[in-house]
DRENPA-17074 format. One record per residue: x, y, z negated of N, C-alpha, C, O, CB in turn; residue number from 1. Coordinates in steps of 0.02 Angstrom, whole numbers. Glycine has a CB too. Example, Ala and Ser with C-alpha at 12.3 -4.5 7.8 and 13.67 -1.06 7.14 Angstrom:
BEGIN
{{660; -284; -390}; {615; -225; -390}; {660; -165; -390}; {712; -166; -423}; {565; -224; -452}; 1}
{{642; -112; -354}; {684; -53; -357}; {645; 2; -394}; {670; 57; -402}; {704; -30; -286}; 2}
end
This chain:
BEGIN
{{4774; 4389; -3562}; {4781; 4330; -3521}; {4855; 4315; -3506}; {4876; 4257; -3508}; {4742; 4339; -3457}; 1}
{{4894; 4368; -3492}; {4965; 4360; -3476}; {5002; 4335; -3538}; {5047; 4294; -3532}; {4995; 4425; -3450}; 2}
{{4984; 4361; -3597}; {5018; 4340; -3658}; {5004; 4266; -3672}; {5048; 4230; -3695}; {4995; 4383; -3717}; 3}
{{4944; 4244; -3659}; {4927; 4174; -3670}; {4967; 4128; -3624}; {4990; 4074; -3643}; {4851; 4163; -3660}; 4}
{{4976; 4151; -3562}; {5014; 4111; -3513}; {5087; 4108; -3534}; {5119; 4056; -3527}; {5007; 4140; -3442}; 5}
{{5115; 4164; -3557}; {5184; 4164; -3580}; {5193; 4117; -3639}; {5242; 4080; -3642}; {5206; 4235; -3599}; 6}
{{5147; 4118; -3686}; {5151; 4075; -3744}; {5146; 4002; -3723}; {5181; 3959; -3751}; {5095; 4092; -3795}; 7}
{{5103; 3987; -3675}; {5096; 3919; -3651}; {5161; 3895; -3617}; {5183; 3839; -3628}; {5037; 3913; -3603}; 8}
{{5190; 3939; -3576}; {5253; 3922; -3542}; {5309; 3910; -3593}; {5347; 3862; -3587}; {5273; 3978; -3493}; 9}
{{5313; 3953; -3643}; {5364; 3945; -3695}; {5355; 3879; -3732}; {5403; 3844; -3746}; {5361; 4005; -3744}; 10}
{{5293; 3863; -3749}; {5279; 3800; -3784}; {5297; 3740; -3740}; {5324; 3691; -3765}; {5205; 3797; -3806}; 11}
{{5282; 3744; -3676}; {5298; 3689; -3630}; {5374; 3680; -3624}; {5398; 3624; -3625}; {5267; 3701; -3561}; 12}
{{5410; 3734; -3617}; {5483; 3730; -3611}; {5514; 3702; -3674}; {5558; 3659; -3671}; {5513; 3800; -3595}; 13}
{{5491; 3724; -3732}; {5517; 3698; -3795}; {5501; 3624; -3804}; {5543; 3586; -3829}; {5488; 3738; -3854}; 14}
{{5443; 3603; -3783}; {5425; 3533; -3789}; {5469; 3490; -3744}; {5491; 3436; -3764}; {5351; 3523; -3770}; 15}
{{5483; 3514; -3684}; {5525; 3476; -3638}; {5597; 3473; -3664}; {5629; 3421; -3658}; {5524; 3507; -3568}; 16}
{{5622; 3527; -3691}; {5691; 3529; -3714}; {5702; 3491; -3779}; {5757; 3465; -3790}; {5713; 3600; -3722}; 17}
{{5653; 3487; -3822}; {5662; 3454; -3887}; {5642; 3381; -3887}; {5656; 3346; -3935}; {5623; 3491; -3939}; 18}
{{5609; 3356; -3835}; {5587; 3286; -3836}; {5645; 3237; -3836}; {5639; 3186; -3871}; {5543; 3273; -3775}; 19}
{{5702; 3248; -3801}; {5756; 3200; -3807}; {5785; 3197; -3878}; {5803; 3144; -3902}; {5811; 3217; -3758}; 20}
{{5790; 3254; -3911}; {5817; 3255; -3979}; {5769; 3220; -4026}; {5791; 3185; -4072}; {5830; 3327; -4003}; 21}
{{5705; 3227; -4016}; {5656; 3194; -4057}; {5659; 3118; -4047}; {5654; 3080; -4096}; {5585; 3219; -4041}; 22}
{{5669; 3097; -3986}; {5672; 3025; -3971}; {5733; 2993; -4003}; {5731; 2935; -4022}; {5672; 3013; -3896}; 23}
{{5788; 3029; -4009}; {5847; 3002; -4040}; {5839; 2991; -4115}; {5871; 2947; -4143}; {5907; 3047; -4027}; 24}
{{5796; 3030; -4146}; {5787; 3025; -4218}; {5738; 2971; -4238}; {5732; 2957; -4298}; {5764; 3089; -4244}; 25}
{{5704; 2939; -4191}; {5655; 2888; -4209}; {5690; 2823; -4228}; {5742; 2805; -4199}; {5607; 2876; -4151}; 26}
{{5662; 2787; -4277}; {5691; 2721; -4293}; {5674; 2672; -4237}; {5628; 2683; -4198}; {5663; 2695; -4361}; 27}
{{5713; 2619; -4233}; {5703; 2569; -4180}; {5634; 2538; -4185}; {5614; 2515; -4239}; {5758; 2514; -4184}; 28}
{{5598; 2539; -4131}; {5531; 2509; -4129}; {5477; 2552; -4158}; {5422; 2526; -4172}; {5533; 2445; -4164}; 29}
{{5488; 2617; -4169}; {5438; 2660; -4200}; {5378; 2669; -4155}; {5322; 2678; -4179}; {5468; 2727; -4218}; 30}
{{5388; 2667; -4090}; {5333; 2676; -4043}; {5307; 2610; -4017}; {5267; 2608; -3970}; {5355; 2720; -3985}; 31}
{{5327; 2555; -4047}; {5306; 2490; -4025}; {5349; 2463; -3968}; {5334; 2410; -3941}; {5234; 2492; -4003}; 32}
{{5401; 2498; -3951}; {5447; 2477; -3899}; {5513; 2458; -3930}; {5537; 2493; -3974}; {5457; 2532; -3846}; 33}
{{5544; 2403; -3908}; {5610; 2387; -3935}; {5662; 2435; -3907}; {5672; 2437; -3846}; {5629; 2313; -3918}; 34}
{{5693; 2473; -3950}; {5742; 2522; -3929}; {5813; 2500; -3945}; {5857; 2542; -3956}; {5728; 2589; -3963}; 35}
{{5825; 2435; -3947}; {5891; 2410; -3963}; {5901; 2406; -4037}; {5855; 2417; -4076}; {5945; 2454; -3931}; 36}
{{5961; 2390; -4057}; {5977; 2387; -4128}; {5941; 2331; -4164}; {5914; 2343; -4218}; {5961; 2452; -4160}; 37}
{{5940; 2271; -4135}; {5906; 2216; -4169}; {5945; 2197; -4232}; {6007; 2196; -4232}; {5897; 2155; -4121}; 38}
{{5908; 2181; -4284}; {5939; 2164; -4348}; {5941; 2089; -4359}; {5946; 2067; -4416}; {5901; 2198; -4405}; 39}
{{5938; 2049; -4306}; {5937; 1977; -4312}; {6007; 1951; -4331}; {6057; 1970; -4300}; {5913; 1945; -4246}; 40}
{{6009; 1909; -4382}; {6073; 1879; -4401}; {6078; 1812; -4366}; {6027; 1778; -4354}; {6078; 1870; -4479}; 41}
{{6138; 1793; -4349}; {6149; 1731; -4312}; {6158; 1672; -4360}; {6188; 1678; -4413}; {6210; 1738; -4267}; 42}
{{6131; 1616; -4339}; {6141; 1555; -4378}; {6211; 1529; -4363}; {6242; 1551; -4314}; {6086; 1501; -4360}; 43}
{{6237; 1485; -4403}; {6305; 1459; -4390}; {6311; 1427; -4321}; {6363; 1434; -4289}; {6324; 1408; -4443}; 44}
{{6259; 1392; -4298}; {6261; 1361; -4231}; {6264; 1414; -4177}; {6302; 1409; -4129}; {6200; 1315; -4220}; 45}
{{6224; 1466; -4185}; {6224; 1521; -4136}; {6290; 1557; -4136}; {6316; 1577; -4084}; {6166; 1570; -4150}; 46}
{{6318; 1566; -4195}; {6383; 1600; -4201}; {6438; 1559; -4166}; {6480; 1587; -4130}; {6402; 1612; -4275}; 47}
{{6437; 1492; -4176}; {6486; 1449; -4143}; {6477; 1451; -4067}; {6526; 1453; -4029}; {6479; 1376; -4169}; 48}
{{6414; 1450; -4044}; {6401; 1453; -3973}; {6426; 1519; -3944}; {6454; 1521; -3889}; {6326; 1443; -3958}; 49}
{{6415; 1573; -3980}; {6438; 1639; -3958}; {6514; 1641; -3954}; {6542; 1668; -3906}; {6412; 1694; -4005}; 50}
{{6548; 1613; -4004}; {6621; 1612; -4004}; {6647; 1569; -3946}; {6698; 1586; -3916}; {6647; 1585; -4070}; 51}
{{6613; 1513; -3931}; {6634; 1470; -3876}; {6626; 1508; -3809}; {6669; 1503; -3766}; {6593; 1405; -3875}; 52}
{{6571; 1545; -3802}; {6561; 1585; -3740}; {6614; 1638; -3734}; {6641; 1650; -3680}; {6491; 1617; -3739}; 53}
{{6630; 1671; -3790}; {6681; 1724; -3788}; {6749; 1694; -3769}; {6786; 1724; -3730}; {6686; 1759; -3856}; 54}
{{6765; 1636; -3798}; {6829; 1604; -3783}; {6833; 1584; -3710}; {6884; 1595; -3677}; {6840; 1542; -3829}; 55}
{{6779; 1555; -3683}; {6778; 1535; -3613}; {6784; 1596; -3567}; {6817; 1593; -3516}; {6714; 1496; -3596}; 56}
{{6753; 1650; -3586}; {6757; 1712; -3547}; {6829; 1738; -3546}; {6855; 1757; -3493}; {6710; 1766; -3575}; 57}
{{6861; 1740; -3603}; {6930; 1765; -3607}; {6977; 1721; -3567}; {7023; 1745; -3535}; {6953; 1770; -3680}; 58}
{{6967; 1654; -3570}; {7008; 1609; -3531}; {6998; 1618; -3456}; {7046; 1614; -3417}; {6993; 1536; -3550}; 59}
{{6937; 1631; -3436}; {6924; 1642; -3365}; {6956; 1707; -3341}; {6977; 1713; -3284}; {6848; 1643; -3350}; 60}
{{6960; 1757; -3385}; {6994; 1819; -3367}; {7069; 1808; -3357}; {7100; 1841; -3315}; {6982; 1873; -3420}; 61}
{{7098; 1763; -3396}; {7170; 1749; -3389}; {7185; 1714; -3323}; {7241; 1720; -3297}; {7194; 1707; -3447}; 62}
{{7137; 1678; -3296}; {7148; 1641; -3234}; {7147; 1686; -3173}; {7170; 1666; -3119}; {7095; 1587; -3226}; 63}
{{7121; 1746; -3179}; {7118; 1793; -3122}; {7189; 1820; -3111}; {7220; 1845; -3157}; {7067; 1851; -3135}; 64}
{{7214; 1814; -3049}; {7282; 1840; -3037}; {7284; 1916; -3041}; {7235; 1950; -3026}; {7308; 1816; -2969}; 65}
{{7342; 1941; -3061}; {7350; 2013; -3064}; {7352; 2043; -2994}; {7381; 2013; -2948}; {7414; 2032; -3103}; 66}
{{7322; 2099; -2986}; {7322; 2133; -2922}; {7380; 2182; -2920}; {7370; 2242; -2930}; {7254; 2169; -2909}; 67}
{{7440; 2157; -2908}; {7498; 2201; -2909}; {7515; 2228; -2840}; {7550; 2279; -2836}; {7558; 2164; -2936}; 68}
{{7491; 2197; -2787}; {7506; 2221; -2720}; {7467; 2285; -2707}; {7406; 2288; -2719}; {7490; 2167; -2666}; 69}
{{7501; 2337; -2682}; {7464; 2398; -2668}; {7420; 2390; -2607}; {7435; 2352; -2561}; {7513; 2456; -2657}; 70}
{{7366; 2425; -2608}; {7320; 2422; -2552}; {7336; 2481; -2506}; {7309; 2536; -2514}; {7245; 2424; -2576}; 71}
{{7380; 2469; -2458}; {7401; 2522; -2412}; {7391; 2497; -2341}; {7434; 2463; -2313}; {7475; 2541; -2424}; 72}
{{7334; 2515; -2310}; {7321; 2490; -2243}; {7370; 2516; -2190}; {7378; 2484; -2138}; {7251; 2507; -2222}; 73}
{{7402; 2571; -2202}; {7450; 2599; -2155}; {7522; 2580; -2173}; {7569; 2605; -2142}; {7444; 2674; -2151}; 74}
{{7531; 2537; -2222}; {7597; 2519; -2245}; {7641; 2490; -2192}; {7700; 2507; -2187}; {7592; 2472; -2302}; 75}
{{7614; 2446; -2151}; {7655; 2414; -2100}; {7675; 2464; -2046}; {7731; 2462; -2021}; {7618; 2354; -2068}; 76}
{{7630; 2509; -2028}; {7647; 2559; -1977}; {7698; 2608; -2005}; {7744; 2629; -1970}; {7583; 2597; -1955}; 77}
{{7690; 2627; -2067}; {7736; 2675; -2098}; {7805; 2643; -2108}; {7856; 2676; -2100}; {7708; 2700; -2164}; 78}
{{7806; 2580; -2126}; {7870; 2546; -2138}; {7910; 2542; -2074}; {7971; 2553; -2075}; {7859; 2476; -2167}; 79}
{{7879; 2527; -2017}; {7914; 2523; -1954}; {7939; 2592; -1933}; {7995; 2599; -1908}; {7869; 2494; -1899}; 80}
{{7899; 2642; -1944}; {7919; 2710; -1926}; {7977; 2733; -1969}; {8024; 2764; -1943}; {7859; 2759; -1934}; 81}
{{7976; 2719; -2032}; {8030; 2740; -2077}; {8094; 2702; -2062}; {8149; 2729; -2068}; {8010; 2731; -2150}; 82}
{{8087; 2638; -2044}; {8147; 2599; -2032}; {8183; 2625; -1970}; {8245; 2621; -1966}; {8130; 2524; -2023}; 83}
{{8146; 2650; -1921}; {8178; 2678; -1862}; {8215; 2742; -1879}; {8269; 2755; -1853}; {8126; 2691; -1807}; 84}
{{8186; 2782; -1923}; {8218; 2845; -1942}; {8279; 2834; -1986}; {8329; 2869; -1980}; {8168; 2890; -1978}; 85}
{{8274; 2786; -2030}; {8328; 2776; -2078}; {8383; 2730; -2052}; {8436; 2724; -2083}; {8301; 2748; -2142}; 86}
{{8371; 2697; -1995}; {8423; 2653; -1968}; {8484; 2695; -1948}; {8477; 2750; -1922}; {8396; 2613; -1907}; 87}
{{8542; 2667; -1961}; {8604; 2704; -1944}; {8610; 2710; -1869}; {8598; 2662; -1832}; {8667; 2667; -1974}; 88}
{{8627; 2770; -1845}; {8634; 2777; -1773}; {8692; 2736; -1748}; {8744; 2728; -1781}; {8644; 2852; -1753}; 89}
{{8682; 2709; -1689}; {8735; 2667; -1659}; {8793; 2712; -1639}; {8782; 2766; -1612}; {8708; 2627; -1598}; 90}
{{8854; 2691; -1652}; {8911; 2733; -1631}; {8915; 2735; -1555}; {8906; 2684; -1521}; {8978; 2707; -1662}; 91}
{{8930; 2794; -1530}; {8937; 2802; -1457}; {9001; 2769; -1435}; {9052; 2772; -1471}; {8935; 2877; -1437}; 92}
{{9000; 2739; -1377}; {9062; 2709; -1353}; {9113; 2765; -1339}; {9095; 2820; -1317}; {9050; 2666; -1289}; 93}
{{9174; 2748; -1351}; {9227; 2797; -1340}; {9230; 2813; -1265}; {9225; 2767; -1223}; {9296; 2771; -1366}; 94}
{{9239; 2876; -1247}; {9243; 2891; -1175}; {9306; 2858; -1144}; {9359; 2853; -1175}; {9244; 2968; -1164}; 95}
{{9296; 2838; -1084}; {9352; 2805; -1050}; {9407; 2857; -1038}; {9394; 2914; -1020}; {9329; 2773; -983}; 96}
{{9468; 2834; -1048}; {9525; 2880; -1038}; {9529; 2899; -964}; {9529; 2855; -920}; {9592; 2848; -1063}; 97}
{{9533; 2961; -953}; {9538; 2982; -883}; {9608; 2970; -856}; {9657; 2980; -891}; {9519; 3057; -876}; 98}
{{9612; 2948; -796}; {9677; 2933; -765}; {9707; 2994; -730}; {9765; 2993; -709}; {9671; 2876; -715}; 99}
{{9668; 3045; -723}; {9695; 3104; -688}; {9737; 3145; -736}; {9719; 3158; -793}; {9638; 3148; -659}; 100}
{{9798; 3165; -708}; {9842; 3206; -748}; {9859; 3267; -713}; {9897; 3308; -740}; {9903; 3170; -767}; 101}
end
């Protein structure tokens, strides 16, 4: 009984592990499901329409401005703090000459 259960477990594990590899080897639509890879050729009108869509898409991408500004929410706080540290210290006023001799 124990040997039969071990054999069943081994068969179940092998079936689970090999099913993805088996599915990759099937031709498209072998199980009646469309698995991609359509072999449809485009007519000249469809090809022109596809090229027009691609061109419009590329033009719309050019219209998007570049995001060159860094996204630093603490930038203004850090800039003020650094400017205080890096500012040149004010020269101290010269001490008044003492009149006592």
